[in-house]
N, CA, C and O atoms as a printed pandas DataFrame, in Angstrom:
     atom_number atom_name residue_name chain_id  residue_number  x_coord  y_coord  z_coord
0              1         N          UNK        A               1    6.004  -32.069    3.726
1              2        CA          UNK        A               1    4.875  -30.781    4.394
2              3         C          UNK        A               1    3.807  -31.323    5.094
3              4         O          UNK        A               1    3.461  -32.483    4.871
4              5         N          UNK        A               2    2.952  -30.279    6.327
5              6        CA          UNK        A               2    2.677  -31.130    7.326
6              7         C          UNK        A               2    1.390  -30.520    7.454
7              8         O          UNK        A               2    1.524  -29.353    7.086
8              9         N          UNK        A               3   -0.552  -30.885    8.016
9             10        CA          UNK        A               3   -1.510  -29.953    6.883
10            11         C          UNK        A               3   -0.977  -29.049    7.615
11            12         O          UNK        A               3   -0.697  -28.044    6.962
12            13         N          UNK        A               4   -0.521  -28.948    9.560
13            14        CA          UNK        A               4   -0.467  -27.447    9.795
14            15         C          UNK        A               4   -0.187  -26.354    9.369
15            16         O          UNK        A               4   -0.700  -25.246    9.530
16            17         N          UNK        A               5    0.965  -26.836    8.607
17            18        CA          UNK        A               5    1.532  -26.331    8.178
18            19         C          UNK        A               5    1.156  -25.607    6.946
19            20         O          UNK        A               5    1.463  -24.419    7.056
20            21         N          UNK        A               6    0.605  -25.888    5.817
21            22        CA          UNK        A               6   -0.347  -26.585    4.297
22            23         C          UNK        A               6   -1.555  -24.408    4.661
23            24         O          UNK        A               6   -2.263  -24.007    5.584
24            25         N          UNK        A               7   -1.050  -23.730    3.222
25            26        CA          UNK        A               7   -1.857  -22.946    3.702
26            27         C          UNK        A               7   -3.413  -22.997    2.949
27            28         O          UNK        A               7   -3.490  -23.775    1.998
28            29         N          UNK        A               8   -4.894  -22.073    3.377
29            30        CA          UNK        A               8   -5.715  -23.198    2.650
30            31         C          UNK        A               8   -5.299  -22.330    1.044
31            32         O          UNK        A               8   -4.458  -21.554    0.589
32            33         N          UNK        A               9   -6.468  -23.048    0.649
33            34        CA          UNK        A               9   -6.902  -22.100   -1.526
34            35         C          UNK        A               9   -6.615  -20.971   -0.501
35            36         O          UNK        A               9   -5.540  -20.574   -0.054
36            37         N          UNK        A              10   -7.996  -20.536   -0.237
37            38        CA          UNK        A              10   -8.301  -19.555   -0.060
38            39         C          UNK        A              10   -7.418  -18.131    0.901
39            40         O          UNK        A              10   -7.934  -17.035    0.685
40            41         N          UNK        A              11   -6.227  -18.121    1.854
41            42        CA          UNK        A              11   -5.311  -17.768    1.993
42            43         C          UNK        A              11   -4.405  -17.416    1.388
43            44         O          UNK        A              11   -3.737  -16.498    1.864
44            45         N          UNK        A              12   -3.976  -18.067   -0.044
45            46        CA          UNK        A              12   -3.538  -18.592   -0.746
46            47         C          UNK        A              12   -4.167  -17.053   -1.959
47            48         O          UNK        A              12   -3.555  -16.023   -2.241
48            49         N          UNK        A              13   -5.075  -17.352   -2.253
49            50        CA          UNK        A              13   -5.933  -16.701   -2.561
50            51         C          UNK        A              13   -5.714  -15.148   -2.551
51            52         O          UNK        A              13   -5.616  -14.443   -3.555
52            53         N          UNK        A              14   -5.652  -14.717   -1.193
53            54        CA          UNK        A              14   -5.202  -13.728   -0.825
54            55         C          UNK        A              14   -4.529  -13.141   -0.633
55            56         O          UNK        A              14   -4.486  -11.918   -0.501
56            57         N          UNK        A              15   -3.619  -14.145   -0.556
57            58        CA          UNK        A              15   -1.900  -13.087   -0.780
58            59         C          UNK        A              15   -1.922  -13.176   -2.075
59            60         O          UNK        A              15   -1.581  -12.030   -2.367
60            61         N          UNK        A              16   -2.102  -13.796   -3.205
61            62        CA          UNK        A              16   -1.987  -13.349   -4.430
62            63         C          UNK        A              16   -2.653  -11.981   -5.575
63            64         O          UNK        A              16   -2.336  -11.296   -6.547
64            65         N          UNK        A              17   -3.983  -12.281   -4.418
65            66        CA          UNK        A              17   -4.523  -10.560   -4.490
66            67         C          UNK        A              17   -3.433   -9.877   -3.904
67            68         O          UNK        A              17   -2.631   -9.338   -4.666
68            69         N          UNK        A              18   -3.227   -9.788   -2.410
69            70        CA          UNK        A              18   -2.005   -8.579   -1.724
70            71         C          UNK        A              18   -1.312   -8.598   -3.120
71            72         O          UNK        A              18   -1.746   -8.008   -4.110
72            73         N          UNK        A              19    0.063   -9.516   -3.062
73            74        CA          UNK        A              19    1.145   -9.241   -3.980
74            75         C          UNK        A              19    0.320   -8.744   -5.595
75            76         O          UNK        A              19    1.219   -8.726   -6.435
76            77         N          UNK        A              20   -0.461   -8.522   -5.974
77            78        CA          UNK        A              20   -1.362   -8.040   -7.647
78            79         C          UNK        A              20   -0.751   -6.529   -6.897
79            80         O          UNK        A              20    0.119   -5.747   -7.278
80            81         N          UNK        A              21   -1.466   -6.535   -5.909
81            82        CA          UNK        A              21   -1.820   -4.734   -5.623
82            83         C          UNK        A              21   -0.592   -4.006   -5.313
83            84         O          UNK        A              21   -0.360   -2.894   -5.787
84            85         N          UNK        A              22    0.076   -4.529   -4.642
85            86        CA          UNK        A              22    1.019   -4.346   -4.031
86            87         C          UNK        A              22    2.197   -4.060   -5.233
87            88         O          UNK        A              22    3.062   -3.188   -5.157
88            89         N          UNK        A              23    2.057   -4.770   -6.071
89            90        CA          UNK        A              23    3.540   -5.185   -7.221
90            91         C          UNK        A              23    2.646   -4.093   -9.012
91            92         O          UNK        A              23    2.524   -4.077  -10.237
92            93         N          UNK        A              24    2.522   -3.841   -8.520
93            94        CA          UNK        A              24    1.347   -2.105   -9.498
94            95         C          UNK        A              24    2.780   -1.199   -9.835
95            96         O          UNK        A              24    3.684   -1.892   -9.368
96            97         N          UNK        A              25    3.298   -0.131  -10.356
97            98        CA          UNK        A              25    3.967    0.539   -9.765
98            99         C          UNK        A              25    3.591    1.630   -9.360
99           100         O          UNK        A              25    4.072    2.093   -8.326
100          101         N          UNK        A              26    2.540    2.371  -10.157
101          102        CA          UNK        A              26    2.174    3.523   -8.584
102          103         C          UNK        A              26    1.642    2.651   -8.173
103          104         O          UNK        A              26    2.220    1.809   -8.859
104          105         N          UNK        A              27    0.812    1.955   -7.442
105          106        CA          UNK        A              27    1.081    1.729   -6.583
106          107         C          UNK        A              27    1.769    2.189   -4.973
107          108         O          UNK        A              27    1.482    2.854   -3.978
108          109         N          UNK        A              28    3.073    1.149   -5.637
109          110        CA          UNK        A              28    4.168    1.375   -5.111
110          111         C          UNK        A              28    4.332    2.076   -4.489
111          112         O          UNK        A              28    4.339    2.009   -3.260
112          113         N          UNK        A              29    4.626    3.514   -5.585
113          114        CA          UNK        A              29    4.584    4.304   -4.722
114          115         C          UNK        A              29    4.465    5.488   -3.902
115          116         O          UNK        A              29    5.307    6.162   -3.309
116          117         N          UNK        A              30    3.143    5.579   -4.023
117          118        CA          UNK        A              30    2.212    5.759   -3.090
118          119         C          UNK        A              30    2.759    5.188   -1.943
119          120         O          UNK        A              30    3.643    5.808   -1.352
120          121         N          UNK        A              31    2.415    4.211   -1.572
121          122        CA          UNK        A              31    2.713    3.791   -0.255
122          123         C          UNK        A              31    3.808    3.914    0.018
123          124         O          UNK        A              31    3.937    3.831    1.239
124          125         N          UNK        A              32    4.621    4.060   -0.430
125          126        CA          UNK        A              32    6.723    4.257   -0.697
126          127         C          UNK        A              32    5.759    5.811    0.381
127          128         O          UNK        A              32    5.355    6.002    1.528
128          129         N          UNK        A              33    5.819    6.558   -0.966
129          130        CA          UNK        A              33    5.211    7.866   -0.062
130          131         C          UNK        A              33    4.914    8.379    1.954
131          132         O          UNK        A              33    5.261    9.076    2.908
132          133         N          UNK        A              34    3.897    7.197    1.356
133          134        CA          UNK        A              34    2.521    7.689    3.022
134          135         C          UNK        A              34    3.776    6.282    3.878
135          136         O          UNK        A              34    3.230    5.787    4.864
136          137         N          UNK        A              35    5.572    5.549    3.532
137          138        CA          UNK        A              35    5.872    5.285    4.614
138          139         C          UNK        A              35    6.616    5.692    6.341
139          140         O          UNK        A              35    7.259    5.132    7.230
140          141         N          UNK        A              36    5.942    7.162    5.995
141          142        CA          UNK        A              36    6.397    7.196    7.265
142          143         C          UNK        A              36    5.694    8.958    7.831
143          144         O          UNK        A              36    6.270    9.747    8.580
144          145         N          UNK        A              37    4.339    9.136    7.175
145          146        CA          UNK        A              37    4.195   10.041    6.982
146          147         C          UNK        A              37    2.503   10.284    6.243
147          148         O          UNK        A              37    2.223    9.441    5.391
148          149         N          UNK        A              38    1.889   10.893    6.404
149          150        CA          UNK        A              38   -0.086   11.070    6.305
150          151         C          UNK        A              38    0.586   12.128    5.292
151          152         O          UNK        A              38    1.633   12.752    5.117
152          153         N          UNK        A              39   -0.600   11.940    4.781
153          154        CA          UNK        A              39   -0.399   12.567    2.982
154          155         C          UNK        A              39   -1.881   13.266    3.040
155          156         O          UNK        A              39   -2.674   13.035    3.952
156          157         N          UNK        A              40   -2.155   14.165    1.928
157          158        CA          UNK        A              40   -2.787   14.703    1.056
158          159         C          UNK        A              40   -2.630   13.849    0.019
159          160         O          UNK        A              40   -1.716   13.026   -0.025
160          161         N          UNK        A              41   -3.770   14.034   -1.140
161          162        CA          UNK        A              41   -4.649   13.249   -2.253
162          163         C          UNK        A              41   -3.097   14.255   -3.239
163          164         O          UNK        A              41   -2.073   13.785   -3.735
164          165         N          UNK        A              42   -3.398   15.145   -3.195
165          166        CA          UNK        A              42   -2.368   16.461   -4.164
166          167         C          UNK        A              42   -1.026   16.318   -3.414
167          168         O          UNK        A              42    0.027   15.923   -3.913
168          169         N          UNK        A              43   -1.166   16.582   -2.534
169          170        CA          UNK        A              43    0.615   15.908   -1.926
170          171         C          UNK        A              43    0.982   14.821   -2.546
171          172         O          UNK        A              43    1.998   15.017   -3.212
172          173         N          UNK        A              44    0.569   13.734   -2.607
173          174        CA          UNK        A              44    0.873   12.681   -3.081
174          175         C          UNK        A              44    0.810   12.549   -4.693
175          176         O          UNK        A              44    1.372   11.573   -5.189
176          177         N          UNK        A              45    0.346   13.210   -5.295
177          178        CA          UNK        A              45   -0.313   14.115   -6.745
178          179         C          UNK        A              45    0.908   14.424   -7.225
179          180         O          UNK        A              45    1.425   13.958   -8.240
180          181         N          UNK        A              46    1.618   15.661   -6.065
181          182        CA          UNK        A              46    3.229   16.675   -6.873
182          183         C          UNK        A              46    4.491   15.172   -6.640
183          184         O          UNK        A              46    5.419   14.749   -7.329
184          185         N          UNK        A              47    3.810   14.704   -5.155
185          186        CA          UNK        A              47    5.435   14.019   -4.777
186          187         C          UNK        A              47    5.681   12.500   -5.691
187          188         O          UNK        A              47    6.738   11.886   -5.542
188          189         N          UNK        A              48    4.846   12.104   -6.417
189          190        CA          UNK        A              48    4.815   11.195   -7.231
190          191         C          UNK        A              48    4.412   11.231   -9.504
191          192         O          UNK        A              48    4.234   10.512  -10.487
192          193         N          UNK        A              49    4.514   12.799   -8.983
193          194        CA          UNK        A              49    4.326   12.981  -10.601
194          195         C          UNK        A              49    2.905   12.909  -11.531
195          196         O          UNK        A              49    2.935   13.040  -12.754
196          197         N          UNK        A              50    1.725   12.693  -10.803
197          198        CA          UNK        A              50    0.801   11.658  -11.441
198          199         C          UNK        A              50   -0.469   13.392  -11.251
199          200         O          UNK        A              50   -0.302   14.458  -10.658
200          201         N          UNK        A              51   -1.524   12.888  -12.023
201          202        CA          UNK        A              51   -3.101   13.752  -12.524
202          203         C          UNK        A              51   -2.982   13.192  -10.613
203          204         O          UNK        A              51   -2.173   12.364  -10.195
204          205         N          UNK        A              52   -4.197   14.052   -9.627
205          206        CA          UNK        A              52   -5.039   13.742   -8.349
206          207         C          UNK        A              52   -6.108   12.939   -8.883
207          208         O          UNK        A              52   -6.311   12.026   -8.082
208          209         N          UNK        A              53   -6.808   12.871   -9.773
209          210        CA          UNK        A              53   -7.722   11.743  -10.012
210          211         C          UNK        A              53   -7.438   10.226   -9.998
211          212         O          UNK        A              53   -8.001    9.195   -9.629
212          213         N          UNK        A              54   -5.485   10.869  -10.989
213          214        CA          UNK        A              54   -5.747    8.758  -11.002
214          215         C          UNK        A              54   -4.706    8.839   -9.602
215          216         O          UNK        A              54   -3.821    8.022   -9.856
216          217         N          UNK        A              55   -4.476    9.329   -8.523
217          218        CA          UNK        A              55   -4.216    9.335   -7.658
218          219         C          UNK        A              55   -5.408    8.779   -6.696
219          220         O          UNK        A              55   -5.537    7.738   -6.052
220          221         N          UNK        A              56   -6.204    9.907   -6.879
221          222        CA          UNK        A              56   -7.103    9.112   -6.284
222          223         C          UNK        A              56   -8.309    7.698   -6.593
223          224         O          UNK        A              56   -9.271    7.257   -5.964
224          225         N          UNK        A              57   -7.733    7.390   -7.701
225          226        CA          UNK        A              57   -8.530    5.762   -8.113
226          227         C          UNK        A              57   -7.572    5.064   -7.782
227          228         O          UNK        A              57   -7.877    3.952   -7.352
228          229         N          UNK        A              58   -5.844    5.468   -7.853
229          230        CA          UNK        A              58   -5.366    3.825   -7.048
230          231         C          UNK        A              58   -5.244    4.045   -5.398
231          232         O          UNK        A              58   -4.974    3.007   -4.795
232          233         N          UNK        A              59   -5.445    5.553   -4.363
233          234        CA          UNK        A              59   -6.295    5.015   -3.250
234          235         C          UNK        A              59   -7.371    4.282   -2.688
235          236         O          UNK        A              59   -7.318    3.567   -1.687
236          237         N          UNK        A              60   -8.357    4.517   -3.414
237          238        CA          UNK        A              60   -9.064    3.771   -3.638
238          239         C          UNK        A              60   -8.864    2.253   -3.795
239          240         O          UNK        A              60   -9.252    1.535   -2.874
240          241         N          UNK        A              61   -8.233    1.646   -4.993
241          242        CA          UNK        A              61   -7.097    0.379   -4.696
242          243         C          UNK        A              61   -6.740   -0.017   -3.088
243          244         O          UNK        A              61   -6.957   -1.007   -2.391
244          245         N          UNK        A              62   -6.375    0.702   -2.972
245          246        CA          UNK        A              62   -4.814    0.759   -1.817
246          247         C          UNK        A              62   -6.152    0.724   -0.397
247          248         O          UNK        A              62   -6.074    0.088    0.654
248          249         N          UNK        A              63   -7.116    1.496   -0.791
249          250        CA          UNK        A              63   -8.199    1.310    1.137
250          251         C          UNK        A              63   -8.547   -0.486    0.839
251          252         O          UNK        A              63   -8.404   -1.624    1.286
252          253         N          UNK        A              64   -9.088    0.319   -0.246
253          254        CA          UNK        A              64  -10.480   -1.651   -0.915
254          255         C          UNK        A              64   -9.358   -2.869   -0.241
255          256         O          UNK        A              64   -9.884   -3.971   -0.082
256          257         N          UNK        A              65   -8.156   -2.779    0.086
257          258        CA          UNK        A              65   -7.101   -3.834   -0.433
258          259         C          UNK        A              65   -7.261   -3.697    1.422
259          260         O          UNK        A              65   -8.147   -4.449    1.830
260          261         N          UNK        A              66   -6.687   -3.027    2.347
261          262        CA          UNK        A              66   -6.790   -2.107    3.486
262          263         C          UNK        A              66   -5.309   -2.108    3.506
263          264         O          UNK        A              66   -4.743   -2.382    4.564
264          265         N          UNK        A              67   -4.512   -1.785    2.271
265          266        CA          UNK        A              67   -3.056   -0.998    2.367
266          267         C          UNK        A              67   -2.603    0.701    2.958
267          268         O          UNK        A              67   -1.691    1.330    3.494
268          269         N          UNK        A              68   -3.514    0.793    2.591
269          270        CA          UNK        A              68   -3.806    2.146    3.041
270          271         C          UNK        A              68   -5.291    2.890    4.008
271          272         O          UNK        A              68   -6.368    2.680    3.450
272          273         N          UNK        A              69   -5.338    3.376    4.816
273          274        CA          UNK        A              69   -6.247    4.025    5.359
274          275         C          UNK        A              69   -6.890    6.160    5.605
275          276         O          UNK        A              69   -6.263    7.161    5.259
276          277         N          UNK        A              70   -7.640    6.117    5.981
277          278        CA          UNK        A              70   -8.075    7.511    5.492
278          279         C          UNK        A              70   -8.568    8.810    6.560
279          280         O          UNK        A              70   -9.577    8.726    7.261
280          281         N          UNK        A              71   -8.023    9.529    6.545
281          282        CA          UNK        A              71   -8.867   10.349    7.657
282          283         C          UNK        A              71   -9.063   11.837    7.481
283          284         O          UNK        A              71   -8.317   12.764    7.167
284          285         N          UNK        A              72  -10.215   11.737    7.767
285          286        CA          UNK        A              72  -10.801   13.357    7.652
286          287         C          UNK        A              72  -10.430   14.382    8.429
287          288         O          UNK        A              72  -10.275   14.059    9.607
288          289         N          UNK        A              73  -10.219   15.596    8.155
289          290        CA          UNK        A              73   -9.686   16.723    9.032
290          291         C          UNK        A              73  -10.948   17.972    7.984
291          292         O          UNK        A              73  -10.572   18.441    6.910
292          293         N          UNK        A              74  -12.381   18.307    8.582
293          294        CA          UNK        A              74  -12.482   19.365    7.661
294          295         C          UNK        A              74  -13.169   18.468    6.402
295          296         O          UNK        A              74  -14.009   17.588    6.212
296          297         N          UNK        A              75  -11.884   19.618    5.434
297          298        CA          UNK        A              75  -12.750   18.870    4.004
298          299         C          UNK        A              75  -11.429   17.804    3.117
299          300         O          UNK        A              75  -11.269   16.879    2.322
300          301         N          UNK        A              76  -10.685   18.868    4.056
301          302        CA          UNK        A              76   -9.533   17.751    3.567
302          303         C          UNK        A              76   -9.318   15.563    4.149
303          304         O          UNK        A              76   -9.373   15.262    5.341
304          305         N          UNK        A              77   -9.153   14.721    3.299
305          306        CA          UNK        A              77   -8.886   14.120    3.556
306          307         C          UNK        A              77   -8.060   13.343    3.552
307          308         O          UNK        A              77   -8.090   12.560    2.603
308          309         N          UNK        A              78   -6.781   13.147    4.726
309          310        CA          UNK        A              78   -5.201   12.231    4.613
310          311         C          UNK        A              78   -5.214   10.824    4.425
311          312         O          UNK        A              78   -6.090   10.013    4.725
312          313         N          UNK        A              79   -4.161   10.663    3.908
313          314        CA          UNK        A              79   -3.750    8.793    4.218
314          315         C          UNK        A              79   -2.361    8.746    4.507
315          316         O          UNK        A              79   -1.427    9.532    4.343
316          317         N          UNK        A              80   -2.502    7.426    5.059
317          318        CA          UNK        A              80   -1.274    6.878    5.950
318          319         C          UNK        A              80   -1.807    5.393    5.517
319          320         O          UNK        A              80   -2.972    5.000    5.445
320          321         N          UNK        A              81   -0.741    4.778    5.283
321          322        CA          UNK        A              81   -0.372    3.343    5.343
322          323         C          UNK        A              81   -1.920    2.234    6.471
323          324         O          UNK        A              81   -2.417    2.627    7.527
324          325         N          UNK        A              82   -2.043    1.770    6.211
325          326        CA          UNK        A              82   -2.997    0.653    7.887
326          327         C          UNK        A              82   -2.681    0.720    8.809
327          328         O          UNK        A              82   -3.075    1.353    9.789
328          329         N          UNK        A              83   -1.285   -0.461    8.497
329          330        CA          UNK        A              83   -0.870   -0.269    9.930
330          331         C          UNK        A              83    0.309   -0.895   10.030
331          332         O          UNK        A              83    0.696   -1.381    8.967
332          333         N          UNK        A              84    1.041   -1.051   11.001
333          334        CA          UNK        A              84    2.682   -1.600   10.989
334          335         C          UNK        A              84    2.614   -2.851   10.443
335          336         O          UNK        A              84    3.732   -2.900    9.930
336          337         N          UNK        A              85    2.115   -3.857   10.198
337          338        CA          UNK        A              85    2.539   -4.600    8.683
338          339         C          UNK        A              85    3.002   -4.333    7.460
339          340         O          UNK        A              85    3.812   -4.845    6.688
340          341         N          UNK        A              86    1.905   -2.905    7.477
341          342        CA          UNK        A              86    2.769   -2.844    5.416
342          343         C          UNK        A              86    3.495   -1.860    5.798
343          344         O          UNK        A              86    4.445   -1.747    5.023
344          345         N          UNK        A              87    3.521   -0.691    7.042
345          346        CA          UNK        A              87    5.325   -0.824    7.173
346          347         C          UNK        A              87    6.509   -1.902    7.346
347          348         O          UNK        A              87    7.720   -1.685    7.345
348          349         N          UNK        A              88    6.148   -2.549    7.424
349          350        CA          UNK        A              88    7.107   -4.130    7.847
350          351         C          UNK        A              88    7.956   -4.686    6.977
351          352         O          UNK        A              88    9.162   -4.936    6.994
352          353         N          UNK        A              89    6.290   -4.958    5.520
353          354        CA          UNK        A              89    6.639   -5.290    4.575
354          355         C          UNK        A              89    7.632   -4.403    3.601
355          356         O          UNK        A              89    8.624   -4.877    3.048
356          357         N          UNK        A              90    7.217   -3.105    3.494
357          358        CA          UNK        A              90    7.752   -2.087    2.369
358          359         C          UNK        A              90    9.612   -1.867    3.369
359          360         O          UNK        A              90   10.634   -1.720    2.699
360          361         N          UNK        A              91    9.640   -1.885    4.327
361          362        CA          UNK        A              91   11.046   -1.606    4.702
362          363         C          UNK        A              91   11.921   -2.842    4.723
363          364         O          UNK        A              91   13.110   -2.716    4.433
364          365         N          UNK        A              92   11.300   -4.325    5.124
365          366        CA          UNK        A              92   11.706   -5.131    4.234
366          367         C          UNK        A              92   12.358   -5.131    3.167
367          368         O          UNK        A              92   13.574   -5.022    3.009
368          369         N          UNK        A              93   11.419   -5.273    2.309
369          370        CA          UNK        A              93   11.777   -4.808    0.539
370          371         C          UNK        A              93   12.513   -3.975    0.498
371          372         O          UNK        A              93   13.640   -3.885    0.011
372          373         N          UNK        A              94   12.048   -3.480    0.889
373          374        CA          UNK        A              94   13.776   -2.413    0.364
374          375         C          UNK        A              94   15.220   -2.791    1.559
375          376         O          UNK        A              94   16.341   -2.751    1.052
376          377         N          UNK        A              95   15.159   -2.990    2.435
377          378        CA          UNK        A              95   16.153   -3.653    3.156
378          379         C          UNK        A              95   16.323   -4.816    2.022
379          380         O          UNK        A              95   17.342   -4.606    1.364
380          381         N          UNK        A              96   15.522   -6.135    1.551
381          382        CA          UNK        A              96   16.409   -7.123    0.887
382          383         C          UNK        A              96   16.828   -6.511   -0.281
383          384         O          UNK        A              96   17.988   -6.916   -0.359
384          385         N          UNK        A              97   16.627   -5.757   -1.299
385          386        CA          UNK        A              97   17.107   -5.338   -2.513
386          387         C          UNK        A              97   18.007   -4.644   -2.026
387          388         O          UNK        A              97   18.762   -4.623   -2.998
388          389         N          UNK        A              98   18.698   -3.835   -0.971
389          390        CA          UNK        A              98   19.636   -3.422   -0.509
390          391         C          UNK        A              98   20.589   -3.824   -0.163
391          392         O          UNK        A              98   21.561   -3.135    0.146
392          393         N          UNK        A              99   20.502   -5.598   -0.122
393          394        CA          UNK        A              99   21.714   -6.361    0.498
394          395         C          UNK        A              99   22.050   -7.019   -1.083
395          396         O          UNK        A              99   22.737   -8.039   -1.035
396          397         N          UNK        A             100   21.731   -6.654   -2.184
397          398        CA          UNK        A             100   22.412   -7.882   -2.967
398          399         C          UNK        A             100   23.430   -6.822   -4.070
399          400         O          UNK        A             100   24.174   -7.335   -4.905
């Protein structure tokens, strides 16, 4: 492996943290809810059958990790995936699992 193709230790740590966040069952369910639409906490909680408080806590982690973003509309806050990279990662993961 040449010098240019190696990742820095910092990048490896960031990737590990990314997969830790993605590796949580509840957070993955939330991400999958948001894969094609934005939703409010109440809608997400209903879809995954969890309390709004629990969903809000997980959304905070996802926002800090830059996997979801929030948009305020009056008193409501709507969540969506942060960018197309997150959608691509989820789509590719699902595709990979289905091909087995």
